[in-house]
PyMOL CGO cylinders between C-alpha atoms (Angstrom):
from pymol import cmd
from pymol.cgo import CYLINDER

trace = [
    CYLINDER, 0.02, 0.00, 0.02, 1.45, 3.37, -1.01, 0.3, 1, 1, 1, 1, 1, 1,
    CYLINDER, 1.45, 3.37, -1.01, 1.71, 6.16, 1.52, 0.3, 1, 1, 1, 1, 1, 1,
    CYLINDER, 1.71, 6.16, 1.52, 1.25, 9.88, 0.87, 0.3, 1, 1, 1, 1, 1, 1,
    CYLINDER, 1.25, 9.88, 0.87, 4.49, 11.78, 1.21, 0.3, 1, 1, 1, 1, 1, 1,
    CYLINDER, 4.49, 11.78, 1.21, 2.96, 13.87, 3.99, 0.3, 1, 1, 1, 1, 1, 1,
    CYLINDER, 2.96, 13.87, 3.99, 2.72, 10.76, 6.20, 0.3, 1, 1, 1, 1, 1, 1,
    CYLINDER, 2.72, 10.76, 6.20, 6.22, 9.32, 5.73, 0.3, 1, 1, 1, 1, 1, 1,
    CYLINDER, 6.22, 9.32, 5.73, 7.50, 11.07, 8.88, 0.3, 1, 1, 1, 1, 1, 1,
    CYLINDER, 7.50, 11.07, 8.88, 4.80, 9.37, 11.01, 0.3, 1, 1, 1, 1, 1, 1,
    CYLINDER, 4.80, 9.37, 11.01, 5.70, 5.86, 9.98, 0.3, 1, 1, 1, 1, 1, 1,
    CYLINDER, 5.70, 5.86, 9.98, 6.02, 3.25, 11.19, 0.3, 1, 1, 1, 1, 1, 1,
    CYLINDER, 6.02, 3.25, 11.19, 3.11, 3.79, 13.61, 0.3, 1, 1, 1, 1, 1, 1,
    CYLINDER, 3.11, 3.79, 13.61, 3.45, 1.90, 16.87, 0.3, 1, 1, 1, 1, 1, 1,
    CYLINDER, 3.45, 1.90, 16.87, 1.44, -1.31, 16.94, 0.3, 1, 1, 1, 1, 1, 1,
    CYLINDER, 1.44, -1.31, 16.94, 1.61, -2.05, 20.65, 0.3, 1, 1, 1, 1, 1, 1,
    CYLINDER, 1.61, -2.05, 20.65, -0.44, -0.72, 23.56, 0.3, 1, 1, 1, 1, 1, 1,
    CYLINDER, -0.44, -0.72, 23.56, 0.68, 2.74, 24.58, 0.3, 1, 1, 1, 1, 1, 1,
    CYLINDER, 0.68, 2.74, 24.58, 2.06, 3.02, 28.12, 0.3, 1, 1, 1, 1, 1, 1,
    CYLINDER, 2.06, 3.02, 28.12, -0.35, 5.91, 29.01, 0.3, 1, 1, 1, 1, 1, 1,
    CYLINDER, -0.35, 5.91, 29.01, -4.01, 6.82, 28.65, 0.3, 1, 1, 1, 1, 1, 1,
    CYLINDER, -4.01, 6.82, 28.65, -4.78, 8.23, 25.21, 0.3, 1, 1, 1, 1, 1, 1,
    CYLINDER, -4.78, 8.23, 25.21, -7.37, 9.39, 22.70, 0.3, 1, 1, 1, 1, 1, 1,
    CYLINDER, -7.37, 9.39, 22.70, -7.17, 9.10, 18.96, 0.3, 1, 1, 1, 1, 1, 1,
    CYLINDER, -7.17, 9.10, 18.96, -9.08, 12.03, 17.49, 0.3, 1, 1, 1, 1, 1, 1,
    CYLINDER, -9.08, 12.03, 17.49, -10.33, 11.10, 14.03, 0.3, 1, 1, 1, 1, 1, 1,
    CYLINDER, -10.33, 11.10, 14.03, -12.45, 12.68, 11.29, 0.3, 1, 1, 1, 1, 1, 1,
    CYLINDER, -12.45, 12.68, 11.29, -14.81, 10.72, 9.08, 0.3, 1, 1, 1, 1, 1, 1,
    CYLINDER, -14.81, 10.72, 9.08, -13.43, 12.47, 6.02, 0.3, 1, 1, 1, 1, 1, 1,
    CYLINDER, -13.43, 12.47, 6.02, -9.69, 12.57, 6.73, 0.3, 1, 1, 1, 1, 1, 1,
    CYLINDER, -9.69, 12.57, 6.73, -7.96, 11.62, 3.47, 0.3, 1, 1, 1, 1, 1, 1,
    CYLINDER, -7.96, 11.62, 3.47, -4.95, 10.31, 5.34, 0.3, 1, 1, 1, 1, 1, 1,
    CYLINDER, -4.95, 10.31, 5.34, -6.53, 8.23, 8.08, 0.3, 1, 1, 1, 1, 1, 1,
    CYLINDER, -6.53, 8.23, 8.08, -9.83, 6.49, 7.27, 0.3, 1, 1, 1, 1, 1, 1,
    CYLINDER, -9.83, 6.49, 7.27, -12.03, 5.74, 10.27, 0.3, 1, 1, 1, 1, 1, 1,
    CYLINDER, -12.03, 5.74, 10.27, -11.58, 1.95, 9.93, 0.3, 1, 1, 1, 1, 1, 1,
    CYLINDER, -11.58, 1.95, 9.93, -7.82, 2.35, 10.21, 0.3, 1, 1, 1, 1, 1, 1,
    CYLINDER, -7.82, 2.35, 10.21, -8.19, 4.85, 13.08, 0.3, 1, 1, 1, 1, 1, 1,
    CYLINDER, -8.19, 4.85, 13.08, -10.32, 2.30, 14.93, 0.3, 1, 1, 1, 1, 1, 1,
    CYLINDER, -10.32, 2.30, 14.93, -7.71, -0.43, 14.38, 0.3, 1, 1, 1, 1, 1, 1,
    CYLINDER, -7.71, -0.43, 14.38, -4.90, 1.80, 15.58, 0.3, 1, 1, 1, 1, 1, 1,
    CYLINDER, -4.90, 1.80, 15.58, -6.85, 2.89, 18.62, 0.3, 1, 1, 1, 1, 1, 1,
    CYLINDER, -6.85, 2.89, 18.62, -7.62, -0.72, 19.48, 0.3, 1, 1, 1, 1, 1, 1,
    CYLINDER, -7.62, -0.72, 19.48, -3.94, -1.73, 19.25, 0.3, 1, 1, 1, 1, 1, 1,
    CYLINDER, -3.94, -1.73, 19.25, -2.96, 1.29, 21.30, 0.3, 1, 1, 1, 1, 1, 1,
    CYLINDER, -2.96, 1.29, 21.30, -5.80, 0.74, 23.80, 0.3, 1, 1, 1, 1, 1, 1,
    CYLINDER, -5.80, 0.74, 23.80, -6.86, 4.35, 23.10, 0.3, 1, 1, 1, 1, 1, 1,
    CYLINDER, -6.86, 4.35, 23.10, -10.34, 5.73, 22.95, 0.3, 1, 1, 1, 1, 1, 1,
    CYLINDER, -10.34, 5.73, 22.95, -11.51, 6.95, 19.53, 0.3, 1, 1, 1, 1, 1, 1,
    CYLINDER, -11.51, 6.95, 19.53, -13.05, 10.40, 19.46, 0.3, 1, 1, 1, 1, 1, 1,
    CYLINDER, -13.05, 10.40, 19.46, -15.00, 10.81, 16.23, 0.3, 1, 1, 1, 1, 1, 1,
    CYLINDER, -15.00, 10.81, 16.23, -15.26, 14.50, 15.36, 0.3, 1, 1, 1, 1, 1, 1,
    CYLINDER, -15.26, 14.50, 15.36, -17.49, 13.97, 12.36, 0.3, 1, 1, 1, 1, 1, 1,
    CYLINDER, -17.49, 13.97, 12.36, -16.80, 15.23, 8.88, 0.3, 1, 1, 1, 1, 1, 1,
    CYLINDER, -16.80, 15.23, 8.88, -13.89, 17.60, 9.50, 0.3, 1, 1, 1, 1, 1, 1,
    CYLINDER, -13.89, 17.60, 9.50, -11.42, 16.53, 6.82, 0.3, 1, 1, 1, 1, 1, 1,
    CYLINDER, -11.42, 16.53, 6.82, -7.80, 16.42, 7.92, 0.3, 1, 1, 1, 1, 1, 1,
    CYLINDER, -7.80, 16.42, 7.92, -7.55, 18.18, 11.32, 0.3, 1, 1, 1, 1, 1, 1,
    CYLINDER, -7.55, 18.18, 11.32, -4.75, 20.72, 11.37, 0.3, 1, 1, 1, 1, 1, 1,
    CYLINDER, -4.75, 20.72, 11.37, -4.22, 24.48, 11.18, 0.3, 1, 1, 1, 1, 1, 1,
    CYLINDER, -4.22, 24.48, 11.18, -3.26, 24.31, 7.44, 0.3, 1, 1, 1, 1, 1, 1,
    CYLINDER, -3.26, 24.31, 7.44, -6.74, 22.92, 6.63, 0.3, 1, 1, 1, 1, 1, 1,
    CYLINDER, -6.74, 22.92, 6.63, -8.42, 25.92, 8.29, 0.3, 1, 1, 1, 1, 1, 1,
    CYLINDER, -8.42, 25.92, 8.29, -9.05, 24.64, 11.79, 0.3, 1, 1, 1, 1, 1, 1,
    CYLINDER, -9.05, 24.64, 11.79, -8.61, 27.33, 14.41, 0.3, 1, 1, 1, 1, 1, 1,
    CYLINDER, -8.61, 27.33, 14.41, -9.43, 27.30, 18.10, 0.3, 1, 1, 1, 1, 1, 1,
    CYLINDER, -9.43, 27.30, 18.10, -11.12, 24.11, 19.20, 0.3, 1, 1, 1, 1, 1, 1,
    CYLINDER, -11.12, 24.11, 19.20, -12.75, 24.42, 22.69, 0.3, 1, 1, 1, 1, 1, 1,
    CYLINDER, -12.75, 24.42, 22.69, -13.97, 20.78, 22.64, 0.3, 1, 1, 1, 1, 1, 1,
    CYLINDER, -13.97, 20.78, 22.64, -10.40, 19.60, 21.87, 0.3, 1, 1, 1, 1, 1, 1,
    CYLINDER, -10.40, 19.60, 21.87, -9.09, 21.65, 24.76, 0.3, 1, 1, 1, 1, 1, 1,
    CYLINDER, -9.09, 21.65, 24.76, -11.49, 19.73, 27.04, 0.3, 1, 1, 1, 1, 1, 1,
    CYLINDER, -11.49, 19.73, 27.04, -10.26, 16.29, 25.97, 0.3, 1, 1, 1, 1, 1, 1,
    CYLINDER, -10.26, 16.29, 25.97, -7.36, 16.07, 28.44, 0.3, 1, 1, 1, 1, 1, 1,
    CYLINDER, -7.36, 16.07, 28.44, -9.78, 16.68, 31.35, 0.3, 1, 1, 1, 1, 1, 1,
    CYLINDER, -9.78, 16.68, 31.35, -12.03, 13.94, 30.02, 0.3, 1, 1, 1, 1, 1, 1,
    CYLINDER, -12.03, 13.94, 30.02, -9.05, 11.63, 29.76, 0.3, 1, 1, 1, 1, 1, 1,
    CYLINDER, -9.05, 11.63, 29.76, -8.12, 12.12, 33.41, 0.3, 1, 1, 1, 1, 1, 1,
    CYLINDER, -8.12, 12.12, 33.41, -11.71, 11.50, 34.50, 0.3, 1, 1, 1, 1, 1, 1,
    CYLINDER, -11.71, 11.50, 34.50, -11.51, 8.12, 32.76, 0.3, 1, 1, 1, 1, 1, 1,
]
cmd.load_cgo(trace, "trace")
C-alpha cells in the first residue's frame, strides 16, 4: 500500500499498547486516516477513539482554528 509523502515522517506507527491513557481524534473525511484504520490503531494502542464527524484532515493548514472541545479532551481523559 502506498503512503502519501505527508505521512512518511509518521511511519512506522506503533502497533503495541501505549504506556499511557490516550485518545485518537479522528475525522470521518480525513484523506490520510480512514475511520476503519483509526479504529484499528486505537484498538492496538488501547486508546479511545473520538470521532469528530466530517472535519477533513484536522490541522491548522486545513483551516481549523481554536477548538474548545479539543481543549476539554485532556480533562475527560483524566476522569476516565
